ZAVO-987703 format. One record per residue (C-alpha): residue in three letters; y, x, z. Coordinates in pm, whole numbers, always signed. Layout:
N
<resn->ala&c2->Y&c1->X&c3->Z> $
...
This chain:
143
<resn->met&c2->-8829&c1->-18398&c3->-15407> $
<resn->arg&c2->-8992&c1->-18714&c3->-15275> $
<resn->thr&c2->-8830&c1->-19053&c3->-15288> $
<resn->ala&c2->-8931&c1->-19382&c3->-15126> $
<resn->ala&c2->-9072&c1->-19506&c3->-15457> $
<resn->ser&c2->-9264&c1->-19186&c3->-15525> $
<resn->ser&c2->-9401&c1->-19191&c3->-15172> $
<resn->phe&c2->-9520&c1->-19549&c3->-15213> $
<resn->phe&c2->-9700&c1->-19477&c3->-15537> $
<resn->gly&c2->-9840&c1->-19142&c3->-15425> $
<resn->val&c2->-9646&c1->-18940&c3->-15685> $
<resn->phe&c2->-9446&c1->-18629&c3->-15609> $
<resn->lys&c2->-9339&c1->-18313&c3->-15786> $
<resn->gly&c2->-9581&c1->-18034&c3->-15714> $
<resn->phe&c2->-9541&c1->-17662&c3->-15767> $
<resn->gly&c2->-9382&c1->-17588&c3->-16100> $
<resn->gly&c2->-9219&c1->-17931&c3->-16119> $
<resn->gln&c2->-9533&c1->-18110&c3->-16245> $
<resn->ala&c2->-9592&c1->-18465&c3->-16132> $
<resn->val&c2->-9895&c1->-18501&c3->-15906> $
<resn->ile&c2->-10062&c1->-18837&c3->-15852> $
<resn->leu&c2->-10244&c1->-18886&c3->-15525> $
<resn->glu&c2->-10503&c1->-19159&c3->-15507> $
<resn->met&c2->-10553&c1->-19336&c3->-15178> $
<resn->arg&c2->-10877&c1->-19275&c3->-14989> $
<resn->cys&c2->-11108&c1->-19552&c3->-14870> $
<resn->val&c2->-11067&c1->-19626&c3->-14499> $
<resn->tyr&c2->-11445&c1->-19660&c3->-14464> $
<resn->cys&c2->-11605&c1->-19380&c3->-14668> $
<resn->ser&c2->-11306&c1->-19155&c3->-14756> $
<resn->glu&c2->-11391&c1->-19166&c3->-15127> $
<resn->arg&c2->-11119&c1->-19234&c3->-15383> $
<resn->ala&c2->-11011&c1->-19597&c3->-15363> $
<resn->gly&c2->-10742&c1->-19608&c3->-15631> $
<resn->leu&c2->-10366&c1->-19590&c3->-15651> $
<resn->leu&c2->-10276&c1->-19883&c3->-15428> $
<resn->arg&c2->-10612&c1->-19971&c3->-15273> $
<resn->arg&c2->-10724&c1->-19881&c3->-14923> $
<resn->val&c2->-11091&c1->-19972&c3->-14984> $
<resn->cys&c2->-11318&c1->-19856&c3->-15268> $
<resn->thr&c2->-11527&c1->-20105&c3->-15468> $
<resn->pro&c2->-11867&c1->-20050&c3->-15297> $
<resn->cys&c2->-11714&c1->-20071&c3->-14948> $
<resn->ala&c2->-11515&c1->-20381&c3->-15046> $
<resn->lys&c2->-11843&c1->-20544&c3->-15156> $
<resn->val&c2->-12003&c1->-20473&c3->-14816> $
<resn->val&c2->-11702&c1->-20613&c3->-14628> $
<resn->ala&c2->-11693&c1->-20925&c3->-14848> $
<resn->ile&c2->-12066&c1->-20991&c3->-14796> $
<resn->val&c2->-12037&c1->-20951&c3->-14419> $
<resn->asp&c2->-11729&c1->-21174&c3->-14405> $
<resn->arg&c2->-11895&c1->-21437&c3->-14623> $
<resn->ala&c2->-12247&c1->-21443&c3->-14475> $
<resn->gly&c2->-12255&c1->-21217&c3->-14169> $
<resn->gly&c2->-12274&c1->-21481&c3->-13899> $
<resn->glu&c2->-12479&c1->-21731&c3->-14097> $
<resn->val&c2->-12779&c1->-21526&c3->-14210> $
<resn->gly&c2->-12997&c1->-21290&c3->-14014> $
<resn->leu&c2->-13018&c1->-20918&c3->-14058> $
<resn->ala&c2->-13302&c1->-20952&c3->-14310> $
<resn->gly&c2->-13091&c1->-21196&c3->-14513> $
<resn->leu&c2->-12800&c1->-20953&c3->-14517> $
<resn->val&c2->-13027&c1->-20672&c3->-14634> $
<resn->asp&c2->-13150&c1->-20893&c3->-14921> $
<resn->ile&c2->-12792&c1->-20969&c3->-15024> $
<resn->phe&c2->-12694&c1->-20599&c3->-15010> $
<resn->val&c2->-12993&c1->-20507&c3->-15229> $
<resn->ala&c2->-12915&c1->-20787&c3->-15476> $
<resn->glu&c2->-12559&c1->-20650&c3->-15507> $
<resn->gly&c2->-12696&c1->-20302&c3->-15586> $
<resn->leu&c2->-12572&c1->-20138&c3->-15266> $
<resn->thr&c2->-12763&c1->-19851&c3->-15106> $
<resn->arg&c2->-12845&c1->-19826&c3->-14738> $
<resn->glu&c2->-12611&c1->-19528&c3->-14707> $
<resn->gln&c2->-12319&c1->-19722&c3->-14856> $
<resn->val&c2->-12380&c1->-20014&c3->-14620> $
<resn->asp&c2->-12428&c1->-19796&c3->-14310> $
<resn->val&c2->-12104&c1->-19607&c3->-14373> $
<resn->val&c2->-11908&c1->-19932&c3->-14378> $
<resn->leu&c2->-12089&c1->-20095&c3->-14087> $
<resn->asp&c2->-12044&c1->-19789&c3->-13865> $
<resn->ala&c2->-11689&c1->-19692&c3->-13966> $
<resn->gln&c2->-11467&c1->-19659&c3->-13660> $
<resn->ile&c2->-11115&c1->-19755&c3->-13763> $
<resn->gly&c2->-10875&c1->-19689&c3->-13480> $
<resn->ala&c2->-10988&c1->-19829&c3->-13147> $
<resn->glu&c2->-11131&c1->-20148&c3->-13300> $
<resn->pro&c2->-11501&c1->-20239&c3->-13284> $
<resn->thr&c2->-11703&c1->-20152&c3->-13592> $
<resn->ile&c2->-11828&c1->-20416&c3->-13835> $
<resn->arg&c2->-12178&c1->-20354&c3->-13694> $
<resn->asp&c2->-12038&c1->-20436&c3->-13346> $
<resn->arg&c2->-11898&c1->-20764&c3->-13483> $
<resn->leu&c2->-12232&c1->-20850&c3->-13648> $
<resn->thr&c2->-12429&c1->-20766&c3->-13335> $
<resn->ser&c2->-12197&c1->-20979&c3->-13122> $
<resn->ser&c2->-12222&c1->-21274&c3->-13360> $
<resn->met&c2->-12603&c1->-21257&c3->-13388> $
<resn->thr&c2->-12643&c1->-21216&c3->-13011> $
<resn->asn&c2->-12424&c1->-21519&c3->-12943> $
<resn->val&c2->-12617&c1->-21732&c3->-13194> $
<resn->leu&c2->-12947&c1->-21626&c3->-13036> $
<resn->met&c2->-12821&c1->-21701&c3->-12684> $
<resn->arg&c2->-12688&c1->-22044&c3->-12785> $
<resn->asn&c2->-13021&c1->-22126&c3->-12955> $
<resn->leu&c2->-13193&c1->-22039&c3->-12626> $
<resn->gly&c2->-12963&c1->-22278&c3->-12441> $
<resn->met&c2->-12742&c1->-22010&c3->-12286> $
<resn->pro&c2->-12370&c1->-21963&c3->-12340> $
<resn->gly&c2->-12305&c1->-21687&c3->-12593> $
<resn->arg&c2->-12014&c1->-21486&c3->-12462> $
<resn->gln&c2->-12061&c1->-21135&c3->-12595> $
<resn->ser&c2->-11752&c1->-21008&c3->-12775> $
<resn->pro&c2->-11744&c1->-20726&c3->-13032> $
<resn->glu&c2->-11557&c1->-20523&c3->-12767> $
<resn->asp&c2->-11850&c1->-20571&c3->-12526> $
<resn->val&c2->-12092&c1->-20445&c3->-12790> $
<resn->met&c2->-11866&c1->-20144&c3->-12854> $
<resn->lys&c2->-11864&c1->-20060&c3->-12481> $
<resn->val&c2->-12244&c1->-20071&c3->-12466> $
<resn->arg&c2->-12274&c1->-19862&c3->-12784> $
<resn->thr&c2->-12038&c1->-19593&c3->-12661> $
<resn->ala&c2->-12203&c1->-19584&c3->-12318> $
<resn->met&c2->-12545&c1->-19545&c3->-12480> $
<resn->arg&c2->-12421&c1->-19270&c3->-12711> $
<resn->gly&c2->-12273&c1->-19082&c3->-12416> $
<resn->gly&c2->-12590&c1->-19118&c3->-12210> $
<resn->gly&c2->-12402&c1->-19285&c3->-11927> $
<resn->gly&c2->-12330&c1->-19630&c3->-11804> $
<resn->ala&c2->-12524&c1->-19870&c3->-11592> $
<resn->gly&c2->-12885&c1->-19930&c3->-11689> $
<resn->thr&c2->-12942&c1->-19609&c3->-11880> $
<resn->trp&c2->-13171&c1->-19317&c3->-11813> $
<resn->val&c2->-13257&c1->-19001&c3->-11998> $
<resn->gly&c2->-13556&c1->-19012&c3->-12232> $
<resn->gly&c2->-13873&c1->-18871&c3->-12076> $
<resn->glu&c2->-13777&c1->-18986&c3->-11727> $
<resn->glu&c2->-13921&c1->-19284&c3->-11549> $
<resn->pro&c2->-13689&c1->-19585&c3->-11546> $
<resn->pro&c2->-13536&c1->-19653&c3->-11205> $
<resn->asp&c2->-13725&c1->-19903&c3->-10989> $
<resn->his&c2->-13500&c1->-20196&c3->-10900> $
<resn->his&c2->-13757&c1->-20391&c3->-10696> $
């Protein structure tokens, strides 16, 4: 029988009346995160680094920080590309931020939102959308 408290802590009586403890899974990589945690330690490191330095250092600077923290490319990619609900990924947020900084440094208004980046990414993945063509074909002539 499950109670509100046992549900909260992930404990319930399994077959034979034995208590079973369920650990929560990480929302990014699906590995075990702990009893009350939604994010495992490596993924939490990636998120903290991006939140702390993502918009202030370039991509090469982020890579250096990830390496200094002992994170592998696979661990970082899983977090950056994790699609949680209908929200843009962390990579979409980073791309938006870096694009806007670049545009402002070139004297243009930077107005690309993470949602805009997500739209472009999903259109590219699906092979559709304006401005795309199939590999091996000649690009359309707009002149």
